[in-house]
C-alpha positions in Angstrom: -26.2 57.8 63.7 -29.0 58.3 61.1 -30.6 61.0 59.9 -34.3 62.0 60.2 -33.9 62.4 56.1 -32.4 58.9 56.2 -35.3 56.8 57.8 -37.8 58.8 55.9 -36.5 58.3 52.3 -38.1 55.9 50.3 -36.1 52.7 49.1 -35.5 52.3 46.0 -37.3 49.9 44.0 -35.5 46.7 43.2 -35.2 44.1 41.0 -38.2 42.2 39.8 -37.1 38.4 40.5 -40.9 37.5 39.6 -40.2 37.5 36.1 -36.3 37.1 35.9 -35.4 34.0 34.0 -33.9 31.0 35.3 -30.4 31.2 35.5 -28.5 29.0 32.3 -27.6 25.9 32.7 -23.8 25.9 32.0 -22.5 22.8 33.2 -24.3 20.4 30.6 -23.5 22.5 27.3 -20.0 22.5 27.8 -19.3 19.3 28.9 -21.8 18.0 25.9 -19.3 19.6 23.6 -16.5 18.3 25.2 -17.5 15.1 24.4 -19.0 15.7 20.9 -15.4 16.7 20.4 -13.1 14.1 22.3 -15.2 10.9 21.9 -17.8 11.1 19.0 -15.6 12.7 16.7 -12.7 10.4 17.0 -14.5 7.4 16.6 -16.5 8.7 13.5 -13.1 9.0 12.1 -11.7 5.6 13.4 -14.8 4.2 11.5 -14.4 6.3 8.3 -10.3 4.9 8.6 -11.7 1.2 9.0 -14.2 1.6 6.3 -11.9 3.2 3.6 -9.4 0.0 4.5 -11.8 -2.8 4.1 -12.7 -1.0 1.0 -9.0 -1.1 -0.2 -8.8 -4.3 0.9 -11.6 -5.5 -0.7 -10.4 -3.7 -4.2 -7.1 -6.2 -3.9 -9.5 -9.3 -3.9 -10.9 -10.6 -7.0 -11.9 -8.4 -9.5 -15.6 -7.8 -10.7 -17.5 -8.6 -14.1 -19.5 -6.4 -15.8 -22.0 -8.0 -18.8 -21.1 -6.6 -21.8 -22.9 -8.9 -24.6 -23.7 -12.4 -26.0 -25.7 -14.5 -23.9 -26.0 -13.7 -20.5 -26.2 -16.9 -18.4 -23.9 -18.6 -21.1 -20.6 -20.9 -19.4 -18.3 -19.7 -22.0 -16.7 -16.2 -21.7 -15.1 -14.0 -24.1 -12.7 -11.7 -21.3 -12.0 -8.4 -22.2 -8.9 -7.0 -20.9 -8.6 -3.1 -21.1 -5.3 -1.6 -21.6 -6.3 2.3 -20.4 -4.1 5.4 -20.9 -0.5 5.5 -20.2 1.4 2.1 -19.2 3.2 3.3 -16.3 3.2 0.5 -13.4 3.3 -3.5 -15.0 2.0 -4.5 -12.1 -1.0 -2.8 -11.6 -4.6 -3.0 -12.8 -3.8 -4.4 -16.6 -1.7 -7.1 -14.4 -4.7 -7.9 -12.3 -7.3 -8.5 -15.1 -5.1 -10.7 -17.1 -4.6 -13.2 -13.6 -8.2 -13.0 -13.1 -8.7 -14.6 -17.0 -5.8 -17.0 -15.9 -7.7 -18.2 -12.7 -10.9 -18.4 -14.8 -11.5 -21.9 -16.8 -14.6 -20.7 -18.6 -12.9 -18.3 -20.4 -12.0 -19.1 -23.8 -10.5 -16.3 -25.3 -9.6 -12.8 -24.9 -10.0 -9.3 -26.8 -7.3 -6.8 -25.6 -8.7 -3.3 -25.9 -5.9 -1.1 -26.0 -6.9 2.8 -26.0 -3.2 4.1 -24.6 -0.8 6.3 -25.8 1.8 3.8 -24.8 4.5 4.2 -21.2 7.5 3.3 -20.3 10.0 0.7 -21.9 9.9 -1.7 -18.5 6.2 -1.7 -18.0 5.0 -2.2 -21.4 7.1 -5.2 -21.6 6.2 -6.5 -18.7 2.0 -6.3 -19.8 3.2 -7.7 -23.2 5.4 -10.7 -21.2 2.2 -11.8 -19.2 -0.5 -11.3 -22.0 2.0 -13.7 -24.2 2.7 -16.0 -21.2 -1.3 -16.2 -20.7 -1.7 -17.0 -24.3 0.6 -19.6 -23.9 -0.4 -21.5 -20.6 -3.9 -21.0 -21.1 -3.9 -21.8 -25.1 -6.1 -18.3 -25.5 -6.5 -16.3 -29.1 -6.6 -13.0 -28.0 -7.5 -10.6 -30.6 -6.7 -6.7 -30.2 -9.0 -4.2 -30.6 -8.0 -0.8 -30.4 -9.6 2.6 -29.4 -8.3 5.7 -30.3 -4.7 5.7 -29.8 -3.3 2.4 -30.0 0.7 3.9 -30.5 4.1 3.0 -29.3 3.6 1.0 -25.7 0.3 0.7 -26.8 0.8 -0.9 -29.7 3.8 -3.3 -28.4 1.5 -5.1 -26.3 -0.8 -5.7 -29.3 1.9 -7.9 -30.4 0.8 -10.8 -27.5 -1.8 -11.8 -30.6 1.5 -14.0 -32.3 1.5 -14.5 -35.9 -2.6 -15.3 -35.8 -4.0 -14.0 -39.0 -6.6 -10.9 -38.5 -6.3 -10.4 -35.6 -5.6 -6.5 -34.1 -8.6 -4.4 -35.4 -8.8 -0.8 -35.5 -11.7 1.6 -35.5 -12.0 4.2 -38.3 -10.0 6.7 -35.9 -7.6 5.0 -34.6 -4.5 6.5 -34.1 -2.0 3.7 -34.0 2.4 2.9 -34.7 4.3 5.5 -33.4 7.3 2.4 -33.2 10.3 4.1 -31.7 11.9 5.0 -28.7 12.6 8.3 -26.0 14.2 9.0 -23.0 13.2 12.7 -22.4 15.7 15.7 -21.2 15.7 19.0 -20.8 18.0 21.2 -20.5 17.4 24.7 -17.7 21.0 25.9 -17.6 20.5 28.7 -19.0 17.3 29.4 -16.9 19.8 28.6 -13.9 22.3 31.2 -15.0 20.0 34.1 -15.2 18.5 33.5 -11.8 22.3 33.1 -10.4 21.9 29.6 -9.7 24.8 27.3 -9.6 24.7 23.3 -9.6 27.4 21.9 -7.0 26.8 18.0 -7.0 29.9 16.4 -5.6 29.8 12.9 -7.8 32.1 9.6 -7.7 32.5 9.8 -11.4 31.6 12.0 -14.2 28.8 10.2 -15.5 27.1 9.7 -12.2 25.0 12.7 -13.3 24.0 12.0 -16.9 20.3 13.1 -17.5 20.8 16.4 -15.6 18.2 18.9 -16.8 20.9 21.6 -15.2 23.0 21.5 -18.1 23.5 20.3 -21.5 24.4 16.7 -22.1 28.2 16.3 -23.0 29.3 14.2 -25.9 30.0 11.1 -23.9 26.8 11.2 -22.0 24.5 11.1 -25.5 26.4 8.1 -26.3 25.6 6.5 -23.3 22.0 7.2 -23.7 21.8 6.9 -27.6 23.2 3.4 -27.4 20.6 2.7 -24.4 17.6 3.6 -26.9 18.8 1.8 -29.6 18.9 -1.3 -27.1 15.0 -0.8 -26.8 14.7 0.4 -30.2 16.3 -2.9 -31.3 13.4 -4.8 -29.1 10.9 -3.2 -30.2 11.2 -3.9 -33.8 12.2 -7.6 -32.9 8.3 -7.8 -31.3 6.5 -5.9 -33.8 8.5 -8.9 -36.3 6.7 -11.1 -33.8 3.4 -10.0 -34.2 3.6 -9.1 -38.2 5.2 -12.3 -39.9 5.0 -9.8 -42.8 7.0 -7.0 -41.8 9.5 -9.4 -40.4 10.1 -11.1 -43.7 10.7 -7.4 -45.4 13.1 -5.2 -43.4 12.2 -2.0 -45.5 8.7 -1.9 -44.7 9.4 -2.5 -41.0 11.7 0.6 -41.2 9.5 2.5 -42.8 6.8 1.8 -40.5 9.4 2.1 -37.5 10.3 5.9 -37.6 8.4 6.9 -34.7 5.5 8.3 -36.4 2.4 7.4 -35.4 -0.5 6.5 -38.5 -4.2 6.5 -39.5 -6.0 3.0 -39.3 -6.1 3.2 -43.5 -2.2 4.0 -43.1 -1.6 1.3 -40.6 -3.5 -1.2 -42.7 -1.7 -0.2 -45.7 1.4 -0.7 -44.2 0.9 -4.2 -42.3 0.6 -2.9 -38.7 -3.3 -3.2 -38.4 -5.6 -6.1 -40.4 -8.7 -5.1 -40.4 -10.6 -2.0 -40.0 -13.4 -2.6 -37.3 -14.8 -1.7 -33.3 -15.0 -3.6 -30.7 -17.7 -6.5 -31.8 -15.9 -7.2 -35.0 -12.3 -8.2 -32.4 -15.5 -10.3 -30.3 -16.5 -12.0 -33.3 -13.2 -12.6 -34.4 -12.4 -13.7 -31.1 -15.2 -16.4 -30.9 -14.8 -17.7 -34.4 -10.9 -18.3 -33.3 -11.9 -20.5 -29.7 -14.4 -22.5 -32.1 -17.6 -20.6 -30.0 -20.7 -20.9 -32.1 -23.7 -18.1 -31.8 -25.1 -17.4 -28.9 -23.1 -19.3 -26.9 -21.4 -17.4 -24.9 -21.1 -13.8 -22.6 -18.9 -11.0 -23.2 -17.6 -9.3 -19.9 -15.3 -7.3 -18.8 -13.9 -6.5 -15.5 -14.2 -3.4 -13.0 -11.5 -2.0 -11.6 -11.0 -2.2 -7.7 -13.3 0.0 -5.3 -11.8 2.5 -3.0 -13.1 4.2 0.0 -17.5 3.8 -0.3 -16.4 2.1 -3.9 -14.9 4.8 -5.6 -11.6 3.8 -7.6 -8.8 4.9 -6.1 -6.3 6.1 -9.4 -3.1 5.9 -7.8 -2.4 9.4 -9.6 -5.2 10.9 -7.0 -3.1 10.3 -4.1 -0.7 12.7 -2.7 2.9 12.6 -4.2 6.0 11.6 -1.7 9.4 12.3 -2.2 9.9 8.5 -3.5 7.4 9.7 -6.6 9.1 12.9 -7.1 12.5 11.2 -7.1 10.8 8.5 -9.4 9.9 11.3 -12.0 13.1 13.0 -12.1 14.8 9.7 -13.0 15.5 9.2 -16.6 14.0 6.7 -18.2 13.2 5.5 -22.0 9.5 5.2 -23.2 7.6 3.7 -25.6 5.5 6.6 -25.3 3.5 9.1 -27.8 3.1 12.7 -26.7 4.2 15.8 -27.5 5.9 16.4 -23.7 9.0 15.1 -25.1 9.3 16.8 -28.3 9.6 20.2 -26.7 13.1 19.7 -26.8 14.9 20.6 -29.7 16.6 17.4 -30.8 20.2 19.2 -30.4 
């Protein structure tokens, strides 16, 4: 039973609903976020993948051309084939350029622009073979223009000029030569011993593990590797003879220039490795002369690398290394290469 006090007590003021904001509409933002997260973003991701894939496919199609010099609307062309950087993959951009020239009947001569310290024996020989085959099949003169470095495998591919006179040009500051072979080897056995790490591989024979970095080479292993180096070196010298008739006729001069040393342009000319000092324009003029192309009757073109995603060239080195790449790098192999890295060994 209520008392008189309860009945007479004034009611507490309640909230003033006239000024309260409307309740939030919770359903739409949540559903909108889910729609964006599970529908829109996946669609954008798929679209990006498709664009990238199409760009990659375009990159493996015909190479684009860039006008360099000469008469822009001329029918006859002098094509520049660029050999840039280490020659590690024969079937790459250089081979694509060679194939583009082969298919283009308007190309009358080739200038091989070499700016490379060399690379693997196999890749260098692959490029040399296809350049020589291009020269023979299309009856195209090839003139070499050396950039900052055209050494070892870079010099090897330059021998595609054959025995034509005055076809190898080097800039005043070019380094070239480095005729030789190296199989890099490093011995980290001392470090492993310090860290108490033991190598305990199971192998089918004593030479199956030759070239391992976990210990020093045995005399038998060293002999095998030396024979491999000697074989590759003999081939290098035979290739030099085919492109340098003067050195072919003078074994002592060839031996003097085949010590693995890199030479300046002046030294290379004196030793018979290079014909003349000159920049790219001099090589182009010589190529036009050999192709019987008059002044202002041709255009000079070079090729563009295949485009990757959004037109950005895709470099092999930019891709994340996989297990196959790591194993490939760890495999002993011979190089026609001018570099300081193998020189870290003491040669003993």
